[in-house]
PyMOL Python script that loads the backbone (N, CA, C, O; Angstrom):
from pymol import cmd

cmd.read_pdbstr("""\
ATOM      1  N   MET A   1      -5.303  28.086  -2.501  1.00  0.00           N
ATOM      2  CA  MET A   1      -5.865  26.749  -2.278  1.00  0.00           C
ATOM      3  C   MET A   1      -7.384  26.847  -2.322  1.00  0.00           C
ATOM      4  O   MET A   1      -7.974  27.715  -1.681  1.00  0.00           O
ATOM      5  N   LYS A   2      -8.002  25.972  -3.067  1.00  0.00           N
ATOM      6  CA  LYS A   2      -9.462  25.988  -3.176  1.00  0.00           C
ATOM      7  C   LYS A   2     -10.102  25.292  -1.975  1.00  0.00           C
ATOM      8  O   LYS A   2      -9.473  24.470  -1.308  1.00  0.00           O
ATOM      9  N   ASN A   3     -11.349  25.632  -1.717  1.00  0.00           N
ATOM     10  CA  ASN A   3     -12.078  24.990  -0.636  1.00  0.00           C
ATOM     11  C   ASN A   3     -12.445  23.574  -1.034  1.00  0.00           C
ATOM     12  O   ASN A   3     -13.013  23.335  -2.100  1.00  0.00           O
ATOM     13  N   LEU A   4     -12.112  22.652  -0.169  1.00  0.00           N
ATOM     14  CA  LEU A   4     -12.401  21.245  -0.439  1.00  0.00           C
ATOM     15  C   LEU A   4     -13.728  20.855   0.187  1.00  0.00           C
ATOM     16  O   LEU A   4     -14.100  21.335   1.258  1.00  0.00           O
ATOM     17  N   LYS A   5     -14.435  19.968  -0.512  1.00  0.00           N
ATOM     18  CA  LYS A   5     -15.687  19.433   0.022  1.00  0.00           C
ATOM     19  C   LYS A   5     -15.352  18.379   1.074  1.00  0.00           C
ATOM     20  O   LYS A   5     -14.341  17.688   0.947  1.00  0.00           O
ATOM     21  N   PRO A   6     -16.174  18.244   2.105  1.00  0.00           N
ATOM     22  CA  PRO A   6     -15.918  17.180   3.093  1.00  0.00           C
ATOM     23  C   PRO A   6     -16.225  15.804   2.493  1.00  0.00           C
ATOM     24  O   PRO A   6     -17.205  15.631   1.769  1.00  0.00           O
ATOM     25  N   VAL A   7     -15.378  14.845   2.807  1.00  0.00           N
ATOM     26  CA  VAL A   7     -15.612  13.471   2.349  1.00  0.00           C
ATOM     27  C   VAL A   7     -16.778  12.906   3.174  1.00  0.00           C
ATOM     28  O   VAL A   7     -16.736  12.929   4.404  1.00  0.00           O
ATOM     29  N   PRO A   8     -17.816  12.402   2.497  1.00  0.00           N
ATOM     30  CA  PRO A   8     -18.965  11.876   3.242  1.00  0.00           C
ATOM     31  C   PRO A   8     -18.622  10.610   4.024  1.00  0.00           C
ATOM     32  O   PRO A   8     -17.630   9.937   3.744  1.00  0.00           O
ATOM     33  N   LYS A   9     -19.446  10.309   4.989  1.00  0.00           N
ATOM     34  CA  LYS A   9     -19.335   9.049   5.737  1.00  0.00           C
ATOM     35  C   LYS A   9     -20.076   7.990   4.926  1.00  0.00           C
ATOM     36  O   LYS A   9     -21.151   8.249   4.383  1.00  0.00           O
ATOM     37  N   PHE A  10     -19.496   6.802   4.849  1.00  0.00           N
ATOM     38  CA  PHE A  10     -20.080   5.732   4.054  1.00  0.00           C
ATOM     39  C   PHE A  10     -20.551   4.608   4.956  1.00  0.00           C
ATOM     40  O   PHE A  10     -19.929   4.317   5.979  1.00  0.00           O
ATOM     41  N   LYS A  11     -21.640   3.985   4.578  1.00  0.00           N
ATOM     42  CA  LYS A  11     -22.187   2.862   5.363  1.00  0.00           C
ATOM     43  C   LYS A  11     -21.347   1.607   5.196  1.00  0.00           C
ATOM     44  O   LYS A  11     -21.217   0.798   6.114  1.00  0.00           O
ATOM     45  N   ASN A  12     -20.773   1.460   3.992  1.00  0.00           N
ATOM     46  CA  ASN A  12     -19.999   0.251   3.704  1.00  0.00           C
ATOM     47  C   ASN A  12     -19.058   0.517   2.535  1.00  0.00           C
ATOM     48  O   ASN A  12     -19.087   1.586   1.925  1.00  0.00           O
ATOM     49  N   GLU A  13     -18.243  -0.451   2.242  1.00  0.00           N
ATOM     50  CA  GLU A  13     -17.248  -0.316   1.177  1.00  0.00           C
ATOM     51  C   GLU A  13     -17.901  -0.163  -0.195  1.00  0.00           C
ATOM     52  O   GLU A  13     -17.406   0.585  -1.038  1.00  0.00           O
ATOM     53  N   ALA A  14     -19.001  -0.861  -0.418  1.00  0.00           N
ATOM     54  CA  ALA A  14     -19.689  -0.777  -1.706  1.00  0.00           C
ATOM     55  C   ALA A  14     -20.203   0.645  -1.955  1.00  0.00           C
ATOM     56  O   ALA A  14     -20.106   1.160  -3.069  1.00  0.00           O
ATOM     57  N   GLU A  15     -20.743   1.265  -0.920  1.00  0.00           N
ATOM     58  CA  GLU A  15     -21.244   2.635  -1.046  1.00  0.00           C
ATOM     59  C   GLU A  15     -20.090   3.594  -1.339  1.00  0.00           C
ATOM     60  O   GLU A  15     -20.221   4.497  -2.165  1.00  0.00           O
ATOM     61  N   GLU A  16     -18.967   3.394  -0.664  1.00  0.00           N
ATOM     62  CA  GLU A  16     -17.793   4.237  -0.904  1.00  0.00           C
ATOM     63  C   GLU A  16     -17.276   4.051  -2.323  1.00  0.00           C
ATOM     64  O   GLU A  16     -16.941   5.028  -2.993  1.00  0.00           O
ATOM     65  N   ARG A  17     -17.207   2.810  -2.785  1.00  0.00           N
ATOM     66  CA  ARG A  17     -16.736   2.523  -4.144  1.00  0.00           C
ATOM     67  C   ARG A  17     -17.614   3.223  -5.170  1.00  0.00           C
ATOM     68  O   ARG A  17     -17.112   3.832  -6.116  1.00  0.00           O
ATOM     69  N   GLU A  18     -18.923   3.135  -4.980  1.00  0.00           N
ATOM     70  CA  GLU A  18     -19.871   3.767  -5.907  1.00  0.00           C
ATOM     71  C   GLU A  18     -19.679   5.289  -5.925  1.00  0.00           C
ATOM     72  O   GLU A  18     -19.742   5.919  -6.980  1.00  0.00           O
ATOM     73  N   PHE A  19     -19.446   5.865  -4.747  1.00  0.00           N
ATOM     74  CA  PHE A  19     -19.238   7.307  -4.659  1.00  0.00           C
ATOM     75  C   PHE A  19     -18.012   7.720  -5.473  1.00  0.00           C
ATOM     76  O   PHE A  19     -18.095   8.618  -6.311  1.00  0.00           O
ATOM     77  N   TRP A  20     -16.866   7.060  -5.225  1.00  0.00           N
ATOM     78  CA  TRP A  20     -15.626   7.466  -5.891  1.00  0.00           C
ATOM     79  C   TRP A  20     -15.631   7.169  -7.376  1.00  0.00           C
ATOM     80  O   TRP A  20     -14.876   7.783  -8.130  1.00  0.00           O
ATOM     81  N   GLU A  21     -16.462   6.244  -7.808  1.00  0.00           N
ATOM     82  CA  GLU A  21     -16.582   5.971  -9.246  1.00  0.00           C
ATOM     83  C   GLU A  21     -17.264   7.118  -9.978  1.00  0.00           C
ATOM     84  O   GLU A  21     -17.129   7.245 -11.195  1.00  0.00           O
ATOM     85  N   THR A  22     -17.995   7.950  -9.249  1.00  0.00           N
ATOM     86  CA  THR A  22     -18.779   9.016  -9.889  1.00  0.00           C
ATOM     87  C   THR A  22     -18.374  10.419  -9.443  1.00  0.00           C
ATOM     88  O   THR A  22     -19.019  11.392  -9.835  1.00  0.00           O
ATOM     89  N   HIS A  23     -17.325  10.548  -8.636  1.00  0.00           N
ATOM     90  CA  HIS A  23     -16.892  11.851  -8.148  1.00  0.00           C
ATOM     91  C   HIS A  23     -15.388  12.036  -8.360  1.00  0.00           C
ATOM     92  O   HIS A  23     -14.622  11.073  -8.337  1.00  0.00           O
ATOM     93  N   ASP A  24     -14.985  13.283  -8.563  1.00  0.00           N
ATOM     94  CA  ASP A  24     -13.578  13.628  -8.750  1.00  0.00           C
ATOM     95  C   ASP A  24     -12.925  13.838  -7.389  1.00  0.00           C
ATOM     96  O   ASP A  24     -13.347  14.712  -6.632  1.00  0.00           O
ATOM     97  N   SER A  25     -11.913  13.058  -7.072  1.00  0.00           N
ATOM     98  CA  SER A  25     -11.281  13.127  -5.751  1.00  0.00           C
ATOM     99  C   SER A  25     -10.612  14.478  -5.504  1.00  0.00           C
ATOM    100  O   SER A  25     -10.441  14.863  -4.348  1.00  0.00           O
ATOM    101  N   THR A  26     -10.229  15.209  -6.554  1.00  0.00           N
ATOM    102  CA  THR A  26      -9.553  16.492  -6.344  1.00  0.00           C
ATOM    103  C   THR A  26     -10.482  17.538  -5.742  1.00  0.00           C
ATOM    104  O   THR A  26     -10.014  18.574  -5.272  1.00  0.00           O
ATOM    105  N   GLU A  27     -11.782  17.290  -5.747  1.00  0.00           N
ATOM    106  CA  GLU A  27     -12.729  18.197  -5.089  1.00  0.00           C
ATOM    107  C   GLU A  27     -12.795  17.925  -3.584  1.00  0.00           C
ATOM    108  O   GLU A  27     -13.359  18.719  -2.832  1.00  0.00           O
ATOM    109  N   TYR A  28     -12.216  16.795  -3.146  1.00  0.00           N
ATOM    110  CA  TYR A  28     -12.325  16.366  -1.755  1.00  0.00           C
ATOM    111  C   TYR A  28     -10.972  16.225  -1.049  1.00  0.00           C
ATOM    112  O   TYR A  28     -10.900  16.279   0.179  1.00  0.00           O
ATOM    113  N   ILE A  29      -9.907  16.043  -1.827  1.00  0.00           N
ATOM    114  CA  ILE A  29      -8.596  15.747  -1.252  1.00  0.00           C
ATOM    115  C   ILE A  29      -7.546  16.668  -1.863  1.00  0.00           C
ATOM    116  O   ILE A  29      -7.513  16.866  -3.077  1.00  0.00           O
ATOM    117  N   ASP A  30      -6.692  17.225  -1.016  1.00  0.00           N
ATOM    118  CA  ASP A  30      -5.579  18.041  -1.487  1.00  0.00           C
ATOM    119  C   ASP A  30      -4.399  17.109  -1.754  1.00  0.00           C
ATOM    120  O   ASP A  30      -3.625  16.795  -0.849  1.00  0.00           O
ATOM    121  N   TRP A  31      -4.272  16.678  -2.989  1.00  0.00           N
ATOM    122  CA  TRP A  31      -3.253  15.690  -3.338  1.00  0.00           C
ATOM    123  C   TRP A  31      -1.830  16.245  -3.241  1.00  0.00           C
ATOM    124  O   TRP A  31      -0.869  15.476  -3.228  1.00  0.00           O
ATOM    125  N   SER A  32      -1.686  17.579  -3.174  1.00  0.00           N
ATOM    126  CA  SER A  32      -0.335  18.151  -3.041  1.00  0.00           C
ATOM    127  C   SER A  32       0.276  17.810  -1.679  1.00  0.00           C
ATOM    128  O   SER A  32       1.492  17.888  -1.507  1.00  0.00           O
ATOM    129  N   LYS A  33      -0.559  17.434  -0.719  1.00  0.00           N
ATOM    130  CA  LYS A  33      -0.068  17.067   0.612  1.00  0.00           C
ATOM    131  C   LYS A  33       0.070  15.553   0.782  1.00  0.00           C
ATOM    132  O   LYS A  33       0.419  15.078   1.863  1.00  0.00           O
ATOM    133  N   ALA A  34      -0.199  14.816  -0.258  1.00  0.00           N
ATOM    134  CA  ALA A  34      -0.132  13.355  -0.172  1.00  0.00           C
ATOM    135  C   ALA A  34       1.310  12.888  -0.061  1.00  0.00           C
ATOM    136  O   ALA A  34       2.225  13.514  -0.596  1.00  0.00           O
ATOM    137  N   ARG A  35       1.496  11.781   0.641  1.00  0.00           N
ATOM    138  CA  ARG A  35       2.815  11.167   0.782  1.00  0.00           C
ATOM    139  C   ARG A  35       2.729   9.720   0.325  1.00  0.00           C
ATOM    140  O   ARG A  35       1.694   9.072   0.479  1.00  0.00           O
ATOM    141  N   ARG A  36       3.805   9.226  -0.228  1.00  0.00           N
ATOM    142  CA  ARG A  36       3.862   7.814  -0.610  1.00  0.00           C
ATOM    143  C   ARG A  36       4.040   6.971   0.637  1.00  0.00           C
ATOM    144  O   ARG A  36       4.814   7.310   1.531  1.00  0.00           O
ATOM    145  N   VAL A  37       3.312   5.872   0.681  1.00  0.00           N
ATOM    146  CA  VAL A  37       3.470   4.932   1.789  1.00  0.00           C
ATOM    147  C   VAL A  37       3.699   3.546   1.218  1.00  0.00           C
ATOM    148  O   VAL A  37       3.359   3.265   0.069  1.00  0.00           O
ATOM    149  N   ARG A  38       4.273   2.697   2.029  1.00  0.00           N
ATOM    150  CA  ARG A  38       4.509   1.306   1.632  1.00  0.00           C
ATOM    151  C   ARG A  38       3.796   0.398   2.614  1.00  0.00           C
ATOM    152  O   ARG A  38       3.729   0.673   3.812  1.00  0.00           O
ATOM    153  N   PHE A  39       3.271  -0.676   2.086  1.00  0.00           N
ATOM    154  CA  PHE A  39       2.645  -1.707   2.899  1.00  0.00           C
ATOM    155  C   PHE A  39       3.376  -3.006   2.612  1.00  0.00           C
ATOM    156  O   PHE A  39       2.887  -3.839   1.848  1.00  0.00           O
ATOM    157  N   PRO A  40       4.551  -3.188   3.221  1.00  0.00           N
ATOM    158  CA  PRO A  40       5.414  -4.314   2.852  1.00  0.00           C
ATOM    159  C   PRO A  40       4.840  -5.686   3.178  1.00  0.00           C
ATOM    160  O   PRO A  40       5.278  -6.680   2.600  1.00  0.00           O
ATOM    161  N   ASN A  41       3.881  -5.769   4.078  1.00  0.00           N
ATOM    162  CA  ASN A  41       3.365  -7.080   4.462  1.00  0.00           C
ATOM    163  C   ASN A  41       2.116  -7.497   3.689  1.00  0.00           C
ATOM    164  O   ASN A  41       1.568  -8.573   3.928  1.00  0.00           O
ATOM    165  N   LEU A  42       1.667  -6.654   2.770  1.00  0.00           N
ATOM    166  CA  LEU A  42       0.498  -7.021   1.972  1.00  0.00           C
ATOM    167  C   LEU A  42       0.901  -7.981   0.863  1.00  0.00           C
ATOM    168  O   LEU A  42       1.920  -7.796   0.198  1.00  0.00           O
ATOM    169  N   LYS A  43       0.099  -8.988   0.680  1.00  0.00           N
ATOM    170  CA  LYS A  43       0.343  -9.919  -0.416  1.00  0.00           C
ATOM    171  C   LYS A  43      -0.398  -9.418  -1.645  1.00  0.00           C
ATOM    172  O   LYS A  43      -1.531  -8.948  -1.536  1.00  0.00           O
ATOM    173  N   PRO A  44       0.227  -9.511  -2.816  1.00  0.00           N
ATOM    174  CA  PRO A  44      -0.477  -9.056  -4.023  1.00  0.00           C
ATOM    175  C   PRO A  44      -1.697  -9.935  -4.291  1.00  0.00           C
ATOM    176  O   PRO A  44      -1.699 -11.133  -4.008  1.00  0.00           O
ATOM    177  N   THR A  45      -2.711  -9.318  -4.831  1.00  0.00           N
ATOM    178  CA  THR A  45      -3.902 -10.064  -5.212  1.00  0.00           C
ATOM    179  C   THR A  45      -3.547 -10.966  -6.385  1.00  0.00           C
ATOM    180  O   THR A  45      -2.935 -10.522  -7.356  1.00  0.00           O
ATOM    181  N   ILE A  46      -3.928 -12.207  -6.294  1.00  0.00           N
ATOM    182  CA  ILE A  46      -3.603 -13.181  -7.337  1.00  0.00           C
ATOM    183  C   ILE A  46      -4.895 -13.747  -7.896  1.00  0.00           C
ATOM    184  O   ILE A  46      -5.815 -14.088  -7.152  1.00  0.00           O
ATOM    185  N   LYS A  47      -4.952 -13.842  -9.211  1.00  0.00           N
ATOM    186  CA  LYS A  47      -6.116 -14.408  -9.879  1.00  0.00           C
ATOM    187  C   LYS A  47      -5.658 -15.583 -10.725  1.00  0.00           C
ATOM    188  O   LYS A  47      -4.701 -15.478 -11.491  1.00  0.00           O
ATOM    189  N   SER A  48      -6.335 -16.675 -10.580  1.00  0.00           N
ATOM    190  CA  SER A  48      -6.006 -17.854 -11.383  1.00  0.00           C
ATOM    191  C   SER A  48      -6.601 -17.699 -12.778  1.00  0.00           C
ATOM    192  O   SER A  48      -7.710 -17.191 -12.948  1.00  0.00           O
ATOM    193  N   ILE A  49      -5.843 -18.147 -13.764  1.00  0.00           N
ATOM    194  CA  ILE A  49      -6.339 -18.156 -15.141  1.00  0.00           C
ATOM    195  C   ILE A  49      -6.080 -19.531 -15.730  1.00  0.00           C
ATOM    196  O   ILE A  49      -5.265 -20.305 -15.226  1.00  0.00           O
ATOM    197  N   SER A  50      -6.790 -19.811 -16.799  1.00  0.00           N
ATOM    198  CA  SER A  50      -6.537 -21.049 -17.541  1.00  0.00           C
ATOM    199  C   SER A  50      -5.989 -20.661 -18.903  1.00  0.00           C
ATOM    200  O   SER A  50      -6.489 -19.741 -19.551  1.00  0.00           O
ATOM    201  N   ILE A  51      -4.973 -21.363 -19.319  1.00  0.00           N
ATOM    202  CA  ILE A  51      -4.387 -21.107 -20.632  1.00  0.00           C
ATOM    203  C   ILE A  51      -4.048 -22.450 -21.266  1.00  0.00           C
ATOM    204  O   ILE A  51      -3.446 -23.313 -20.627  1.00  0.00           O
ATOM    205  N   ARG A  52      -4.423 -22.612 -22.478  1.00  0.00           N
ATOM    206  CA  ARG A  52      -4.137 -23.860 -23.193  1.00  0.00           C
ATOM    207  C   ARG A  52      -2.789 -23.733 -23.900  1.00  0.00           C
ATOM    208  O   ARG A  52      -2.565 -22.826 -24.702  1.00  0.00           O
ATOM    209  N   LEU A  53      -1.904 -24.667 -23.578  1.00  0.00           N
ATOM    210  CA  LEU A  53      -0.576 -24.682 -24.173  1.00  0.00           C
ATOM    211  C   LEU A  53      -0.308 -26.071 -24.727  1.00  0.00           C
ATOM    212  O   LEU A  53      -0.804 -27.065 -24.197  1.00  0.00           O
ATOM    213  N   PRO A  54       0.473 -26.139 -25.788  1.00  0.00           N
ATOM    214  CA  PRO A  54       0.849 -27.455 -26.306  1.00  0.00           C
ATOM    215  C   PRO A  54       1.620 -28.243 -25.253  1.00  0.00           C
ATOM    216  O   PRO A  54       2.430 -27.680 -24.517  1.00  0.00           O
ATOM    217  N   LEU A  55       1.367 -29.532 -25.186  1.00  0.00           N
ATOM    218  CA  LEU A  55       2.012 -30.391 -24.201  1.00  0.00           C
ATOM    219  C   LEU A  55       3.536 -30.295 -24.283  1.00  0.00           C
ATOM    220  O   LEU A  55       4.217 -30.295 -23.258  1.00  0.00           O
ATOM    221  N   ALA A  56       4.064 -30.215 -25.495  1.00  0.00           N
ATOM    222  CA  ALA A  56       5.520 -30.110 -25.653  1.00  0.00           C
ATOM    223  C   ALA A  56       6.056 -28.835 -25.011  1.00  0.00           C
ATOM    224  O   ALA A  56       7.147 -28.845 -24.442  1.00  0.00           O
ATOM    225  N   LEU A  57       5.308 -27.740 -25.094  1.00  0.00           N
ATOM    226  CA  LEU A  57       5.731 -26.489 -24.482  1.00  0.00           C
ATOM    227  C   LEU A  57       5.728 -26.607 -22.962  1.00  0.00           C
ATOM    228  O   LEU A  57       6.649 -26.135 -22.296  1.00  0.00           O
ATOM    229  N   ILE A  58       4.704 -27.228 -22.423  1.00  0.00           N
ATOM    230  CA  ILE A  58       4.626 -27.426 -20.975  1.00  0.00           C
ATOM    231  C   ILE A  58       5.787 -28.288 -20.494  1.00  0.00           C
ATOM    232  O   ILE A  58       6.403 -27.997 -19.469  1.00  0.00           O
ATOM    233  N   GLU A  59       6.080 -29.343 -21.233  1.00  0.00           N
ATOM    234  CA  GLU A  59       7.199 -30.212 -20.852  1.00  0.00           C
ATOM    235  C   GLU A  59       8.525 -29.454 -20.905  1.00  0.00           C
ATOM    236  O   GLU A  59       9.375 -29.628 -20.032  1.00  0.00           O
ATOM    237  N   SER A  60       8.701 -28.620 -21.919  1.00  0.00           N
ATOM    238  CA  SER A  60       9.928 -27.809 -22.010  1.00  0.00           C
ATOM    239  C   SER A  60      10.012 -26.827 -20.837  1.00  0.00           C
ATOM    240  O   SER A  60      11.087 -26.623 -20.274  1.00  0.00           O
ATOM    241  N   LEU A  61       8.890 -26.228 -20.475  1.00  0.00           N
ATOM    242  CA  LEU A  61       8.847 -25.330 -19.321  1.00  0.00           C
ATOM    243  C   LEU A  61       9.244 -26.060 -18.042  1.00  0.00           C
ATOM    244  O   LEU A  61      10.007 -25.541 -17.228  1.00  0.00           O
ATOM    245  N   LYS A  62       8.716 -27.271 -17.879  1.00  0.00           N
ATOM    246  CA  LYS A  62       9.016 -28.050 -16.680  1.00  0.00           C
ATOM    247  C   LYS A  62      10.496 -28.414 -16.615  1.00  0.00           C
ATOM    248  O   LYS A  62      11.099 -28.372 -15.542  1.00  0.00           O
ATOM    249  N   VAL A  63      11.081 -28.770 -17.751  1.00  0.00           N
ATOM    250  CA  VAL A  63      12.504 -29.113 -17.790  1.00  0.00           C
ATOM    251  C   VAL A  63      13.338 -27.894 -17.407  1.00  0.00           C
ATOM    252  O   VAL A  63      14.255 -27.995 -16.592  1.00  0.00           O
ATOM    253  N   GLU A  64      13.014 -26.729 -18.004  1.00  0.00           N
ATOM    254  CA  GLU A  64      13.763 -25.503 -17.712  1.00  0.00           C
ATOM    255  C   GLU A  64      13.573 -25.081 -16.252  1.00  0.00           C
ATOM    256  O   GLU A  64      14.527 -24.653 -15.602  1.00  0.00           O
ATOM    257  N   ALA A  65      12.367 -25.199 -15.744  1.00  0.00           N
ATOM    258  CA  ALA A  65      12.091 -24.848 -14.351  1.00  0.00           C
ATOM    259  C   ALA A  65      12.859 -25.771 -13.408  1.00  0.00           C
ATOM    260  O   ALA A  65      13.411 -25.319 -12.405  1.00  0.00           O
ATOM    261  N   ASN A  66      12.894 -27.049 -13.727  1.00  0.00           N
ATOM    262  CA  ASN A  66      13.635 -28.011 -12.906  1.00  0.00           C
ATOM    263  C   ASN A  66      15.127 -27.680 -12.909  1.00  0.00           C
ATOM    264  O   ASN A  66      15.801 -27.784 -11.884  1.00  0.00           O
ATOM    265  N   ARG A  67      15.621 -27.287 -14.056  1.00  0.00           N
ATOM    266  CA  ARG A  67      17.031 -26.907 -14.162  1.00  0.00           C
ATOM    267  C   ARG A  67      17.344 -25.714 -13.262  1.00  0.00           C
ATOM    268  O   ARG A  67      18.435 -25.617 -12.700  1.00  0.00           O
ATOM    269  N   ARG A  68      16.372 -24.807 -13.133  1.00  0.00           N
ATOM    270  CA  ARG A  68      16.545 -23.604 -12.302  1.00  0.00           C
ATOM    271  C   ARG A  68      16.066 -23.814 -10.861  1.00  0.00           C
ATOM    272  O   ARG A  68      16.180 -22.921 -10.021  1.00  0.00           O
ATOM    273  N   ASP A  69      15.532 -24.999 -10.596  1.00  0.00           N
ATOM    274  CA  ASP A  69      15.038 -25.357  -9.262  1.00  0.00           C
ATOM    275  C   ASP A  69      13.918 -24.424  -8.787  1.00  0.00           C
ATOM    276  O   ASP A  69      13.914 -23.965  -7.645  1.00  0.00           O
ATOM    277  N   VAL A  70      12.960 -24.155  -9.699  1.00  0.00           N
ATOM    278  CA  VAL A  70      11.763 -23.380  -9.354  1.00  0.00           C
ATOM    279  C   VAL A  70      10.549 -24.112  -9.931  1.00  0.00           C
ATOM    280  O   VAL A  70      10.687 -24.848 -10.907  1.00  0.00           O
ATOM    281  N   PRO A  71       9.380 -23.926  -9.354  1.00  0.00           N
ATOM    282  CA  PRO A  71       8.177 -24.512  -9.955  1.00  0.00           C
ATOM    283  C   PRO A  71       7.945 -23.917 -11.348  1.00  0.00           C
ATOM    284  O   PRO A  71       8.232 -22.742 -11.577  1.00  0.00           O
ATOM    285  N   TYR A  72       7.436 -24.713 -12.257  1.00  0.00           N
ATOM    286  CA  TYR A  72       7.301 -24.229 -13.628  1.00  0.00           C
ATOM    287  C   TYR A  72       6.319 -23.072 -13.744  1.00  0.00           C
ATOM    288  O   TYR A  72       6.504 -22.195 -14.588  1.00  0.00           O
ATOM    289  N   GLN A  73       5.272 -23.050 -12.911  1.00  0.00           N
ATOM    290  CA  GLN A  73       4.330 -21.930 -12.971  1.00  0.00           C
ATOM    291  C   GLN A  73       4.998 -20.641 -12.490  1.00  0.00           C
ATOM    292  O   GLN A  73       4.695 -19.560 -12.993  1.00  0.00           O
ATOM    293  N   SER A  74       5.894 -20.753 -11.529  1.00  0.00           N
ATOM    294  CA  SER A  74       6.644 -19.575 -11.074  1.00  0.00           C
ATOM    295  C   SER A  74       7.560 -19.070 -12.177  1.00  0.00           C
ATOM    296  O   SER A  74       7.711 -17.863 -12.362  1.00  0.00           O
ATOM    297  N   LEU A  75       8.165 -19.985 -12.900  1.00  0.00           N
ATOM    298  CA  LEU A  75       9.034 -19.595 -14.006  1.00  0.00           C
ATOM    299  C   LEU A  75       8.237 -18.857 -15.078  1.00  0.00           C
ATOM    300  O   LEU A  75       8.709 -17.861 -15.626  1.00  0.00           O
ATOM    301  N   VAL A  76       7.047 -19.333 -15.375  1.00  0.00           N
ATOM    302  CA  VAL A  76       6.191 -18.656 -16.357  1.00  0.00           C
ATOM    303  C   VAL A  76       5.897 -17.233 -15.883  1.00  0.00           C
ATOM    304  O   VAL A  76       5.973 -16.292 -16.674  1.00  0.00           O
ATOM    305  N   LYS A  77       5.561 -17.065 -14.602  1.00  0.00           N
ATOM    306  CA  LYS A  77       5.279 -15.719 -14.069  1.00  0.00           C
ATOM    307  C   LYS A  77       6.510 -14.823 -14.169  1.00  0.00           C
ATOM    308  O   LYS A  77       6.397 -13.650 -14.525  1.00  0.00           O
ATOM    309  N   ILE A  78       7.674 -15.364 -13.859  1.00  0.00           N
ATOM    310  CA  ILE A  78       8.910 -14.584 -13.941  1.00  0.00           C
ATOM    311  C   ILE A  78       9.143 -14.120 -15.374  1.00  0.00           C
ATOM    312  O   ILE A  78       9.425 -12.947 -15.618  1.00  0.00           O
ATOM    313  N   TRP A  79       9.024 -15.041 -16.312  1.00  0.00           N
ATOM    314  CA  TRP A  79       9.273 -14.698 -17.710  1.00  0.00           C
ATOM    315  C   TRP A  79       8.243 -13.705 -18.248  1.00  0.00           C
ATOM    316  O   TRP A  79       8.593 -12.790 -18.995  1.00  0.00           O
ATOM    317  N   LEU A  80       6.990 -13.880 -17.876  1.00  0.00           N
ATOM    318  CA  LEU A  80       5.968 -12.926 -18.312  1.00  0.00           C
ATOM    319  C   LEU A  80       6.267 -11.530 -17.775  1.00  0.00           C
ATOM    320  O   LEU A  80       6.171 -10.536 -18.494  1.00  0.00           O
ATOM    321  N   ASN A  81       6.627 -11.479 -16.514  1.00  0.00           N
ATOM    322  CA  ASN A  81       6.952 -10.191 -15.900  1.00  0.00           C
ATOM    323  C   ASN A  81       8.148  -9.527 -16.583  1.00  0.00           C
ATOM    324  O   ASN A  81       8.127  -8.328 -16.861  1.00  0.00           O
ATOM    325  N   GLU A  82       9.189 -10.317 -16.849  1.00  0.00           N
ATOM    326  CA  GLU A  82      10.383  -9.777 -17.533  1.00  0.00           C
ATOM    327  C   GLU A  82      10.023  -9.247 -18.912  1.00  0.00           C
ATOM    328  O   GLU A  82      10.474  -8.171 -19.306  1.00  0.00           O
ATOM    329  N   LYS A  83       9.215  -9.997 -19.641  1.00  0.00           N
ATOM    330  CA  LYS A  83       8.858  -9.572 -20.993  1.00  0.00           C
ATOM    331  C   LYS A  83       8.020  -8.297 -20.963  1.00  0.00           C
ATOM    332  O   LYS A  83       8.208  -7.418 -21.804  1.00  0.00           O
ATOM    333  N   LEU A  84       7.113  -8.187 -20.019  1.00  0.00           N
ATOM    334  CA  LEU A  84       6.289  -6.975 -19.922  1.00  0.00           C
ATOM    335  C   LEU A  84       7.121  -5.751 -19.561  1.00  0.00           C
ATOM    336  O   LEU A  84       6.822  -4.646 -20.013  1.00  0.00           O
ATOM    337  N   ARG A  85       8.160  -5.934 -18.755  1.00  0.00           N
ATOM    338  CA  ARG A  85       9.018  -4.809 -18.395  1.00  0.00           C
ATOM    339  C   ARG A  85       9.813  -4.301 -19.591  1.00  0.00           C
ATOM    340  O   ARG A  85      10.242  -3.147 -19.608  1.00  0.00           O
ATOM    341  N   GLU A  86      10.011  -5.155 -20.589  1.00  0.00           N
ATOM    342  CA  GLU A  86      10.736  -4.748 -21.798  1.00  0.00           C
ATOM    343  C   GLU A  86       9.888  -3.849 -22.693  1.00  0.00           C
ATOM    344  O   GLU A  86      10.422  -3.101 -23.511  1.00  0.00           O
ATOM    345  N   CYS A  87       8.588  -3.922 -22.541  1.00  0.00           N
ATOM    346  CA  CYS A  87       7.681  -3.151 -23.414  1.00  0.00           C
ATOM    347  C   CYS A  87       7.723  -1.670 -23.125  1.00  0.00           C
ATOM    348  O   CYS A  87       7.020  -0.894 -23.773  1.00  0.00           O
TER     349      CYS A  87
END
""", "prot")
cmd.dss("prot")
cmd.show_as("cartoon", "prot")
cmd.util.cbc("prot")
cmd.orient("prot")
């Protein structure tokens, strides 16, 4: 096992972010001892976007979403996610 450097103390999150952007974490952390953790109560970060769609497409989305009893924007997210998983 190699000698690890001590992780410096940071004044704030911005300083820490800048440090890790320019340093290799394997010099500071023994990743072989890392464990997976879950944070089940965290909400995913969501970013709003604007997308231009033909009115007929939006109306078709709304009809299909209504048929499934979900908001049409939720249906779009579901379908996008499903399609990306196929890739």
